[in-house]
C-alpha positions as CSV (number, residue, x, y, z in Angstrom):
1,M,77.7,107.9,84.7
2,T,74.4,106.3,83.8
3,K,72.6,104.1,86.2
4,T,72.6,101.2,83.9
5,Y,76.3,100.9,84.3
6,K,76.3,100.8,88.1
7,P,76.7,97.4,89.9
8,D,74.5,96.9,92.9
9,W,77.4,97.4,95.3
10,V,78.2,100.9,94.1
11,P,76.9,103.6,96.5
12,Q,74.1,105.8,95.1
13,Q,76.0,108.9,96.0
14,D,78.6,110.2,93.6
15,D,80.4,112.4,96.0
16,D,83.9,112.0,97.5
17,K,82.5,110.6,100.8
18,F,82.9,107.1,99.4
19,A,86.3,105.5,98.7
20,C,85.1,103.0,96.0
21,R,84.8,104.1,92.4
22,V,84.0,102.4,89.1
23,M,87.3,102.5,87.2
24,Y,87.7,103.2,83.5
25,G,86.1,100.7,81.2
26,V,82.7,101.8,82.3
27,K,81.3,104.7,80.2
28,G,82.1,107.9,82.0
29,G,83.5,106.0,85.0
30,H,86.4,108.3,85.4
31,E,84.3,111.5,85.6
32,G,84.4,113.1,89.0
33,M,87.3,111.0,90.3
34,P,89.8,113.1,92.3
35,N,93.5,113.1,91.9
36,I,93.7,111.6,88.5
37,T,94.6,112.8,85.0
38,I,93.6,111.4,81.6
39,D,96.1,111.1,78.8
40,P,94.5,113.3,76.0
41,E,96.7,111.9,73.2
42,R,95.5,108.3,73.4
43,K,92.6,107.6,71.0
44,S,92.0,104.2,72.5
45,A,91.2,103.5,76.1
46,P,92.9,106.4,78.1
47,V,95.3,105.6,80.9
48,I,94.2,106.9,84.3
49,K,97.1,108.2,86.3
50,R,96.9,109.1,90.0
51,K,98.4,112.3,91.1
52,R,101.7,111.8,92.9
53,L,101.1,113.2,96.4
54,D,103.7,114.9,98.5
55,V,103.9,115.1,102.3
56,D,101.6,118.1,102.6
57,D,99.1,116.5,100.2
58,Y,98.9,113.5,102.5
59,V,98.6,115.6,105.6
60,D,95.9,117.9,104.2
61,G,93.9,115.0,102.8
62,V,94.0,113.0,106.0
63,L,93.0,116.0,108.2
64,K,90.1,116.7,105.8
65,G,88.9,113.1,106.3
66,D,89.4,112.2,102.6
67,R,89.2,108.4,102.6
68,M,91.0,108.1,99.3
69,V,94.0,110.0,100.6
70,L,93.8,108.1,104.0
71,S,93.9,104.8,102.1
72,R,97.0,105.9,100.1
73,A,98.7,107.1,103.3
74,I,98.2,103.7,104.9
75,T,99.6,102.1,101.8
76,L,102.6,104.4,102.1
77,V,103.1,103.3,105.8
78,E,102.8,99.6,104.8
79,S,105.4,99.9,102.1
80,N,108.9,98.4,102.7
81,A,110.7,100.8,100.3
82,A,113.2,103.1,101.9
83,A,111.8,106.2,100.1
84,H,108.3,105.4,101.2
85,F,109.5,104.8,104.7
86,N,111.1,108.2,105.0
87,M,108.0,110.0,103.5
88,A,105.6,108.1,105.8
89,Q,107.6,109.1,108.9
90,Q,107.3,112.8,107.8
91,V,103.6,112.4,107.3
92,I,103.2,110.7,110.7
93,Q,105.3,113.4,112.4
94,K,103.1,116.2,111.1
95,L,99.9,114.4,112.0
96,L,101.0,113.5,115.5
97,P,99.5,116.6,117.2
98,Y,96.0,115.5,115.9
99,T,96.1,112.0,117.3
100,G,95.3,110.4,120.6
101,K,91.7,111.4,120.9
102,S,89.9,108.2,120.0
103,S,88.8,105.1,122.0
104,R,91.1,102.3,121.0
105,I,89.4,98.9,121.3
106,G,91.1,95.5,120.6
107,I,88.9,92.5,119.8
108,T,90.2,89.0,119.7
109,G,88.9,85.4,119.9
110,V,89.4,81.9,118.4
111,P,88.7,81.5,114.7
112,G,85.0,81.1,114.2
113,A,84.0,82.9,117.3
114,G,82.3,85.6,115.2
115,K,84.7,88.5,115.6
116,S,84.0,90.0,112.2
117,T,80.2,89.6,112.6
118,F,80.5,91.2,116.1
119,I,82.6,94.1,114.8
120,E,80.2,94.7,111.9
121,A,77.2,94.8,114.3
122,L,79.0,97.0,116.8
123,G,80.5,99.4,114.2
124,T,77.2,99.8,112.3
125,N,75.3,100.7,115.4
126,L,78.1,103.1,116.5
127,C,78.0,104.8,113.1
128,R,74.3,105.2,113.2
129,A,74.7,106.7,116.7
130,G,77.0,109.4,115.3
131,H,80.4,107.9,115.8
132,K,83.1,107.7,113.2
133,V,84.5,104.2,113.3
134,A,87.7,102.8,111.8
135,V,88.2,99.0,111.7
136,L,91.8,97.7,111.4
137,A,91.6,94.0,110.6
138,V,95.0,92.4,111.0
139,D,95.4,89.6,108.5
140,P,98.0,86.9,109.0
141,S,100.8,86.8,106.4
142,S,101.9,83.5,105.1
143,T,105.3,82.3,106.2
144,V,105.7,80.5,102.9
145,T,104.4,83.0,100.3
146,K,104.6,86.1,102.5
147,G,101.2,87.1,101.2
148,S,97.8,87.8,102.9
149,I,94.3,87.3,101.7
150,L,93.1,90.7,103.1
151,G,89.4,89.5,102.8
152,D,88.0,90.9,106.0
153,K,86.3,93.8,104.3
154,T,84.1,91.4,102.3
155,R,82.7,90.0,105.5
156,M,81.7,93.5,106.7
157,E,79.6,94.4,103.8
158,Q,77.0,96.5,105.7
159,L,79.6,98.3,107.8
160,S,81.7,99.1,104.7
161,R,78.8,101.0,103.2
162,E,78.4,103.3,106.2
163,E,79.5,106.8,105.5
164,N,81.2,107.2,108.9
165,A,83.0,103.9,108.7
166,F,86.5,103.0,107.3
167,V,87.5,99.3,107.1
168,R,91.1,98.5,106.4
169,P,92.5,95.0,106.4
170,S,96.3,95.0,106.8
171,P,99.0,92.3,106.6
172,S,100.5,91.2,109.9
173,G,104.1,90.6,108.6
174,G,106.5,90.6,105.7
175,T,109.0,92.9,107.4
176,L,110.6,93.5,110.7
177,G,108.4,95.7,112.8
178,G,105.4,94.6,110.6
179,L,102.5,94.3,113.0
180,T,104.0,96.7,115.7
181,R,104.9,99.6,113.5
182,K,102.4,99.4,110.6
183,S,99.3,98.8,112.8
184,R,100.3,101.5,115.3
185,E,100.9,104.1,112.5
186,T,97.8,103.1,110.7
187,L,95.9,103.7,113.9
188,L,97.5,107.2,114.3
189,L,96.5,108.1,110.7
190,C,92.8,107.1,111.4
191,E,92.8,109.2,114.5
192,A,94.2,112.2,112.6
193,A,91.4,111.7,110.0
194,G,88.8,112.2,112.7
195,Y,87.7,108.7,113.6
196,D,86.8,108.7,117.3
197,T,86.5,104.9,117.7
198,I,89.2,102.5,116.5
199,L,88.4,98.8,116.4
200,V,91.4,96.5,116.0
201,E,90.6,92.9,115.1
202,T,93.3,90.3,115.7
203,V,93.8,87.1,113.7
204,G,93.0,84.7,116.6
205,V,95.1,82.8,119.1
206,G,98.8,83.7,118.8
207,Q,101.4,86.4,119.4
208,S,99.3,89.1,117.7
209,E,97.1,89.2,120.8
210,T,99.9,90.5,123.0
211,T,100.9,93.0,120.4
212,V,97.4,94.4,119.9
213,R,96.9,94.5,123.7
214,S,100.0,96.9,123.8
215,M,98.3,99.4,121.4
216,V,94.7,99.6,122.6
217,D,92.9,100.9,125.7
218,F,90.3,98.2,126.1
219,F,90.7,94.6,125.1
220,L,87.7,92.4,124.4
221,L,87.8,88.6,124.2
222,V,85.0,87.0,122.1
223,V,84.2,83.4,122.9
224,L,81.8,80.7,121.9
225,T,79.2,78.8,123.9
226,G,80.2,75.3,125.0
227,A,83.8,75.7,124.0
228,G,85.3,75.6,127.5
229,D,87.7,72.6,127.2
230,E,88.8,73.7,123.7
231,L,90.1,77.0,125.2
232,Q,92.2,75.5,128.0
233,G,95.4,76.3,126.0
234,M,94.6,80.0,125.6
235,K,92.8,80.8,128.9
236,K,95.8,81.8,130.9
237,G,97.5,83.6,128.1
238,V,94.7,85.6,126.6
239,M,92.1,85.8,129.4
240,E,94.5,87.6,131.7
241,L,94.9,90.3,128.9
242,A,91.1,90.9,128.6
243,D,89.2,93.7,130.1
244,A,85.9,92.0,129.2
245,I,84.8,88.6,127.9
246,V,81.7,88.3,125.7
247,V,80.0,85.0,124.9
248,N,78.8,85.4,121.2
249,K,76.2,83.5,119.1
250,A,74.2,83.3,122.3
251,N,71.8,80.4,122.7
252,K,70.4,81.8,126.0
253,Q,70.6,78.7,128.2
254,R,74.0,77.6,127.0
255,A,75.3,81.2,127.0
256,F,74.5,81.7,130.6
257,V,76.2,78.4,131.5
258,T,79.3,79.4,129.5
259,R,79.3,82.9,131.0
260,A,79.2,81.4,134.5
261,E,82.2,79.2,133.7
262,Y,84.2,82.2,132.6
263,E,83.2,84.2,135.7
264,R,84.6,81.4,137.8
265,I,87.9,81.3,135.9
266,L,88.2,85.1,136.2
267,Q,88.1,84.9,140.0
268,F,91.6,83.3,139.8
269,L,93.2,85.8,137.4
270,R,94.6,89.3,138.1
271,P,92.6,92.0,136.3
272,A,94.2,93.3,133.2
273,T,93.6,96.9,134.1
274,E,94.1,98.6,137.5
275,N,90.9,99.4,139.4
276,W,88.8,97.5,136.9
277,L,87.1,94.1,137.4
278,T,87.0,91.9,134.3
279,K,83.6,90.2,133.8
280,A,81.9,88.0,131.3
281,Y,78.9,89.1,129.3
282,T,76.6,87.6,126.6
283,C,75.4,89.0,123.2
284,S,74.3,87.9,119.8
285,A,76.2,89.6,116.9
286,F,73.6,88.0,114.5
287,T,70.5,89.5,116.0
288,G,72.3,92.5,117.7
289,A,71.0,91.6,121.1
290,G,73.3,92.9,123.9
291,I,75.7,94.7,121.5
292,M,75.0,98.3,122.4
293,E,74.4,97.4,126.1
294,L,77.9,96.1,126.2
295,W,79.2,99.3,124.6
296,H,77.4,101.7,126.9
297,D,77.5,99.7,130.2
298,V,81.1,98.3,129.8
299,V,83.3,100.0,127.2
300,E,82.1,103.6,127.8
301,V,82.2,103.2,131.6
302,F,85.7,101.8,131.3
303,M,86.9,104.7,129.1
304,Q,85.3,107.3,131.4
305,Q,86.8,105.7,134.5
306,G,90.2,105.2,132.9
307,R,90.4,108.8,131.8
308,G,89.2,110.0,135.2
309,N,91.8,108.1,137.3
310,G,94.6,108.6,134.9
311,V,95.0,104.8,134.1
312,L,94.5,105.3,130.4
313,T,97.0,108.2,130.2
314,E,99.6,106.2,132.0
315,R,98.8,103.1,129.8
316,R,99.4,105.1,126.6
317,K,102.6,106.5,127.9
318,Q,103.9,103.0,128.7
319,Q,102.7,101.7,125.3
320,T,104.5,104.5,123.4
321,L,107.8,103.8,125.3
322,S,107.4,100.1,124.8
323,W,106.9,100.8,121.1
324,V,110.2,102.7,121.0
325,Y,112.2,100.0,122.5
326,T,110.6,97.2,120.6
327,M,111.5,99.1,117.4
328,V,115.1,99.4,118.7
329,E,115.3,95.7,119.3
330,E,114.0,95.0,115.8
331,H,116.4,97.5,114.3
332,L,119.4,95.9,116.1
333,R,118.2,92.4,115.0
334,N,118.1,93.6,111.4
335,L,121.6,95.1,111.7
336,F,122.9,91.8,113.1
337,Y,121.6,89.6,110.3
338,R,122.7,92.0,107.6
339,A,126.2,92.5,109.0
340,P,128.8,91.3,106.4
341,E,130.8,89.2,109.0
342,I,127.6,87.4,110.1
343,V,126.5,86.8,106.5
344,A,130.0,85.3,105.8
345,C,130.2,82.9,108.7
346,K,126.6,82.0,109.4
347,G,126.5,79.1,107.0
348,S,129.6,77.3,108.5
349,I,128.4,77.9,112.1
350,E,124.9,76.5,111.3
351,E,126.5,73.5,109.7
352,A,128.7,72.9,112.8
353,V,125.6,73.1,115.0
354,V,123.6,70.7,112.9
355,E,126.4,68.1,112.7
356,G,126.9,68.3,116.5
357,R,130.4,69.8,116.4
358,L,129.3,72.9,118.2
359,T,126.7,73.5,120.9
360,A,124.0,76.1,120.4
361,T,125.3,78.2,123.2
362,L,128.9,78.3,121.8
363,A,127.4,79.1,118.4
364,V,125.6,82.1,119.8
365,Q,128.8,83.3,121.5
366,E,130.8,83.0,118.3
367,L,128.2,84.9,116.3
368,I,128.0,87.7,118.9
369,G,131.8,87.8,119.1
370,K,132.2,88.3,115.4
371,F,129.4,90.9,115.4
372,S,131.2,92.8,118.2
373,Q,134.5,92.9,116.5
374,T,133.5,95.9,114.4
375,S,131.8,98.9,115.9
376,L,128.3,99.6,114.8
377,S,129.4,103.1,113.6
378,G,131.8,101.5,111.2
379,R,129.5,99.1,109.6
380,N,128.7,99.3,105.9
381,V,124.9,98.7,106.5
382,D,122.1,100.7,104.9
383,A,119.9,101.8,107.8
384,S,117.8,104.2,105.8
385,S,114.9,101.9,106.1
386,P,115.6,99.9,109.3
387,F,112.6,97.6,108.8
388,E,113.3,96.4,105.3
389,I,114.8,93.0,104.9
390,K,116.9,92.4,101.8
């Protein structure tokens, strides 16, 4: 490929360490691309076909750290198709022995607090210090269109160019088990690919904070200076989940005042982690001031202490068991709404409730009663992909 055809964003290296490629349409753009074939019979623009990967191809590619294969494996995990679900579980099962060795860090905060800027600054510094960093940015799915923007990668331009970084925005919903299953399995894939630090960014204030807390070791809350009263609604719910609070975009004088306010609040909350005292800190993601100090003096100390006293081991055990039973609940919910007798009577029961002829409690009893009339083993329900809603 000649230099004149390269946009500015294309990495100078032409090896397989970079996941982005210039697709066909650029002279010679297909040369050197792995896992593709070119149709030799077409005289016009040839069609580029990706090689269909089997389970072993996915496993080998992920273990080798091939970011192209890792990206395709994550796409496989995120698919709602039954065939893809079964293959994804086989891939995860084979990679499971190679997981669990990373530091899992959750990062949350109100919209505009600078989470993406903070993550880029932290991730870039970690990469340059020799770490392999994977960023999983959970993007909210629209309840109307079911779609997601998936634009977080564009806000981490510098980090995305780092050889040891992998940035993957993922939709939060669209299927039962969406955030819980897909994000956890994506995290496992990244660990198997050799990433020693996993940064999970949440969408902001909401249910996703509790979910992400249940899949990470260390949970960091990013806040703004002078936003005290605006955070009253989230303080109790989110602050009690945090292992550390960092005041971002730090104007020094205001930052110290804000930090002191949060320190006072934390005195009345139970620490999120046993034998660990949650504190507030300051940094500037824009200038980088305080970023690595926070990592070395807080996060690394937390991880070392947690591994030493067994708190992290116990936390991961409980998280895994919680994951199992959360999936069971979601599967049972799916079976309930897809059961033929529920589909048949749901409309009339809803109408009776809306018109005031039936109380909500009696409506629940009637629905559960109809569901219980037929044993689960005798139901004609396709459970091959328990997380697919039809």
